[in-house]
C-alpha positions in Angstrom: -72.2 105.7 33.7 -75.6 105.8 35.4 -75.9 102.0 35.2 -72.4 101.6 36.6 -73.2 103.9 39.5 -76.4 102.0 40.2 -74.4 98.7 40.3 -71.9 100.2 42.7 -74.6 101.5 44.9 -76.3 98.1 44.9 -73.0 96.4 45.6 -72.5 98.7 48.6 -75.9 97.7 49.9 -75.4 94.0 49.6 -71.8 93.9 50.8 -72.6 94.0 54.5 -75.1 91.1 54.0 -72.6 89.1 52.0 -69.9 89.6 54.6 -72.2 88.8 57.5 -73.1 85.5 55.9 -69.8 84.4 54.2 -67.4 85.3 56.9 -68.9 82.9 59.5 -69.1 80.2 56.9 -65.4 80.8 56.0 -64.3 80.9 59.7 -66.2 77.6 60.3 -64.4 76.0 57.4 -61.1 77.3 58.7 -61.9 75.8 62.0 -62.6 72.4 60.4 -59.3 72.7 58.5 -57.4 73.3 61.8 -59.1 70.3 63.4 -58.3 68.1 60.4 -54.7 69.4 60.1 -53.3 66.0 61.0 -55.6 64.2 58.7 -55.1 63.2 55.1 -54.1 65.6 52.4 -57.1 64.6 50.2 -59.6 65.6 53.0 -57.9 69.0 53.4 -58.0 69.7 49.7 -61.7 68.7 49.6 -62.4 71.1 52.3 -60.5 73.8 50.6 -62.8 73.3 47.5 -66.0 73.1 49.5 -65.4 76.1 51.8 -65.5 78.8 49.0 -68.4 76.9 47.3 -70.4 76.9 50.6 -69.6 80.5 51.2 -70.8 81.4 47.7 -74.0 79.5 48.1 -74.6 81.0 51.5 -73.9 84.5 50.2 -76.3 84.0 47.2 -79.1 82.7 49.5 -78.6 85.6 51.9 -78.7 88.3 49.3 -81.8 86.7 47.7 -83.6 86.8 51.0 -84.1 83.0 50.7 -86.7 83.7 48.0 -86.3 80.8 45.6 -86.6 82.3 42.1 -85.6 80.8 38.7 -82.3 82.8 38.8 -81.5 81.5 42.3 -82.3 77.9 41.3 -80.0 78.2 38.3 -77.2 79.7 40.4 -77.5 76.9 43.0 -77.5 74.4 40.1 -74.3 75.8 38.7 -72.7 75.7 42.2 -73.8 72.1 42.6 -72.4 71.1 39.2 -69.2 72.8 40.0 -69.0 70.8 43.3 -69.5 67.6 41.4 -66.6 68.4 39.1 -64.2 70.0 41.6 -64.5 67.8 44.6 -63.5 64.5 42.9 -60.6 66.4 41.2 -59.5 67.7 44.6 -59.7 64.2 46.1 -57.6 62.7 43.3 -55.2 65.5 43.4 -54.9 65.2 47.2 -54.1 61.5 47.0 -51.6 62.1 44.3 -49.8 64.8 46.2 -49.9 62.7 49.4 -48.3 59.7 47.6 -45.7 62.0 46.2 -45.0 63.5 49.6 -44.7 60.1 51.2 -42.3 59.0 48.4 -40.2 62.1 48.8 -40.1 61.7 52.6 -39.1 58.1 52.3 -36.5 59.0 49.6 -35.0 61.7 52.0 -34.9 59.1 54.8 -33.2 56.6 52.6 -30.7 59.3 51.5 -30.0 60.2 55.1 -29.6 56.6 56.0 -27.2 56.0 53.1 -25.2 59.1 54.0 -24.9 58.0 57.6 -23.9 54.5 56.4 -21.2 56.1 54.1 -19.8 58.2 57.0 -19.7 55.1 59.2 -18.0 53.1 56.5 -15.4 55.8 56.0 -14.7 56.0 59.7 -14.3 52.2 60.0 -12.3 51.7 56.9 -10.0 54.7 57.6 -9.2 53.2 61.0 -8.7 49.7 59.6 -6.5 50.9 56.8 -4.3 52.9 59.2 -3.7 49.9 61.5 -2.0 47.6 59.0 -0.3 50.5 57.2 1.2 51.6 60.5 2.5 48.1 61.2 3.9 47.8 57.7 5.6 51.2 58.0 7.2 50.3 61.3 8.5 46.9 60.2 9.8 48.4 56.9 11.7 51.1 58.8 13.1 48.5 61.2 14.4 46.4 58.3 15.7 49.5 56.4 17.6 50.8 59.5 19.1 47.4 60.3 17.3 47.2 63.6 16.3 43.7 62.6 19.3 41.7 61.2 18.9 38.1 62.2 17.6 36.0 59.3 14.9 34.4 61.4 13.6 37.9 62.5 13.8 39.2 59.0 11.8 36.3 57.7 9.2 36.9 60.5 8.9 40.6 59.6 8.6 39.7 55.9 5.8 37.2 56.7 4.0 39.7 58.8 4.3 42.4 56.1 2.9 39.9 53.6 0.0 39.1 55.9 -0.8 42.8 56.5 -0.6 43.4 52.7 -3.0 40.6 52.0 -5.4 42.1 54.6 -5.2 45.5 52.9 -5.8 43.8 49.5 -8.9 42.1 50.9 -10.3 45.4 52.2 -9.8 47.0 48.8 -11.4 44.1 47.1 -14.4 44.2 49.4 -14.7 48.0 48.9 -14.6 47.5 45.1 -17.3 44.7 45.2 -19.5 46.8 47.5 -19.2 49.8 45.3 -20.3 47.7 42.3 -23.3 46.5 44.2 -24.4 49.9 45.5 -23.8 51.6 42.2 -25.8 49.1 40.3 -22.8 48.2 38.1 -22.8 44.5 39.0 -23.3 42.4 35.9 -23.9 38.7 36.5 -23.4 35.9 33.9 -26.3 33.6 34.9 -26.2 29.9 34.3 -27.1 26.6 36.0 -24.7 26.2 39.0 -24.4 23.2 41.3 -24.3 24.2 44.9 -22.2 21.2 45.8 -19.2 22.6 43.8 -19.7 26.1 45.2 -19.8 24.9 48.8 -16.8 22.6 48.3 -14.7 25.4 46.9 -15.7 27.8 49.7 -14.9 25.2 52.4 -11.6 24.4 50.8 -10.7 28.1 50.8 -11.7 28.6 54.5 -10.2 25.3 55.7 -6.8 26.7 56.8 -8.4 29.5 58.9 -10.8 26.9 60.5 -7.9 24.6 61.4 -5.8 27.4 62.9 -8.7 28.3 65.1 -9.6 24.7 65.8 -13.1 25.2 64.5 -14.9 22.2 62.9 -16.8 22.9 59.7 -19.3 20.2 58.7 -21.7 19.9 55.7 -25.2 18.6 56.0 -27.1 18.1 52.7 -30.4 16.3 52.1 -29.9 17.0 48.4 -27.6 19.1 46.3 -29.7 21.4 44.2 -28.8 23.3 41.1 -29.6 27.0 41.0 -29.5 29.8 38.5 -26.7 32.2 39.3 -23.1 33.4 38.7 -20.5 30.9 39.9 -17.9 33.4 41.2 -20.5 35.5 43.1 -22.3 32.5 44.6 -18.9 31.2 45.8 -18.3 34.6 47.4 -21.6 34.5 49.2 -20.8 31.1 50.7 -17.2 32.1 51.5 -18.3 35.3 53.3 -20.9 33.5 55.3 -18.5 30.7 56.3 -15.7 33.1 57.1 -18.0 35.2 59.3 -19.2 32.0 61.1 -15.6 30.8 61.7 -14.5 34.2 62.9 -17.3 34.4 65.6 -17.1 30.8 66.7 -14.9 30.1 69.7 -12.1 27.5 69.4 -13.3 23.9 69.4 -16.7 25.1 68.2 -18.6 23.9 65.1 -19.8 25.6 62.0 -22.6 23.8 60.1 -23.3 24.4 56.4 -26.8 23.0 55.6 -28.1 22.6 52.0 -31.6 21.6 50.9 -34.7 22.4 48.9 -37.9 24.1 50.0 -40.5 24.3 47.4 -39.1 26.1 44.3 -36.1 27.4 46.2 -32.7 26.1 47.2 -31.9 26.7 50.8 -28.3 27.2 52.1 -27.9 27.9 55.8 -24.7 28.5 57.8 -24.9 28.0 61.6 -22.3 29.1 64.0 -21.6 29.0 67.8 -21.3 32.8 68.4 -23.5 32.8 71.4 -26.3 34.7 69.6 -26.9 38.3 68.7 -29.1 40.7 70.7 -32.6 40.8 69.2 -32.4 44.6 68.7 -29.2 44.2 66.6 -30.3 41.4 64.4 -31.8 43.8 61.8 -28.3 45.5 61.5 -26.1 42.5 60.8 -26.2 43.1 57.1 -25.4 46.9 57.5 -22.1 48.1 56.1 -19.3 48.1 58.7 -21.4 46.4 61.3 -19.4 44.1 63.6 -21.6 43.8 66.6 -19.2 45.7 68.8 -18.4 49.4 69.4 -14.7 48.7 69.3 -13.1 49.9 66.1 -9.9 47.7 66.5 -10.5 44.3 64.9 -10.5 41.5 67.4 -9.0 38.8 65.1 -6.0 36.9 66.1 -2.6 37.3 64.6 -3.1 34.6 62.1 -6.7 35.4 61.4 -7.3 38.4 59.1 -9.9 40.7 60.4 -12.7 41.8 58.1 -13.8 45.4 57.5 -17.4 44.6 58.3 -18.3 44.3 54.7 -18.6 40.6 54.2 -22.3 40.2 55.2 -23.3 43.5 53.4 -21.6 42.1 50.2 -23.3 38.7 50.7 -26.7 40.4 51.0 -26.2 42.5 47.9 -25.1 39.5 45.9 -28.0 37.3 47.1 -30.5 40.1 46.1 -28.7 40.4 42.7 -29.6 36.7 42.2 -33.2 37.5 43.1 -32.8 35.6 46.3 -33.3 36.3 50.0 -31.1 36.2 53.0 -31.9 36.6 56.7 -30.4 35.9 60.1 -31.8 34.8 63.4 -30.6 33.3 66.6 -30.6 29.5 66.6 -29.3 27.1 69.3 -25.9 28.1 70.5 -25.4 30.8 67.9 -26.8 32.3 64.7 -28.3 30.9 61.5 -27.8 32.8 58.2 -30.2 31.4 55.6 -30.0 32.0 51.9 -32.8 31.2 49.5 -32.1 31.1 45.8 -34.3 30.2 42.8 -33.8 26.6 41.5 -32.7 26.0 37.9 -35.5 24.7 35.8 -35.0 21.4 34.1 
């Protein structure tokens, strides 16, 4: 008990000295932390380790009266060795936490962007679905009530209902394809595919639309490469790009489909006469539901089915699924959409 009392008495004597020395050191360290609050997390954690070590060393030196004895030397050696161990660990831990924080922040930003894209998609699609459904409902009621009785008028209504139904089916098909891409459920059967056949089929499918709009579609090929890919998905990529180009090219304009080879890649480019896209919007052309206009009502003509703003997004997803690249930039009187795909090895 006497020894414990002596220790408490001694602690009471040295406490003011310890506080007088360690508190300023700690406050100085807190000031450094405040100044470096916008710095890296690794530097902050290093300071958090060094501040208590520095306070301990300062307290020991103060209590010893700066008289360097063997005990003081051993104490300082222990503090130094502790610093050699704890500081590198703090730096590594800080960098690890910083990388994780950056990854989590980017993940949250991607999630917010995806959620905003989903909300925008729902808004666009809900409007686009209501428009043909309202027309179908009105024409169906007119036929059922006998408002339209002339054979020619009945045939016209039937044709219009068929066109709106095909438009709805196209939207549903686009949504299904986009959902497969975004959900990672797309499974491609890869093989060697000749781009000449893919382009020919796509242009054949888009020919009637181009003729109705009086748009000339021409093909320019220095060579016809063979790529590794899935035939149906490659055809959809070309079809979506050509359809988009025809839709935004004015009557009597020209759409050019160019094919060639650049290094170890096949290059397929589609050029239109849309007049160009503002530079600040070029990065958004492959976004879901992007149409380059704030109007929600499609601007397509009566004989031209309007898209749901998914064609370019689907094309981008399919190109990336083929380990290729797609980009867009203004070129001449319009835009140039360029796809690069890996060549098939002989």
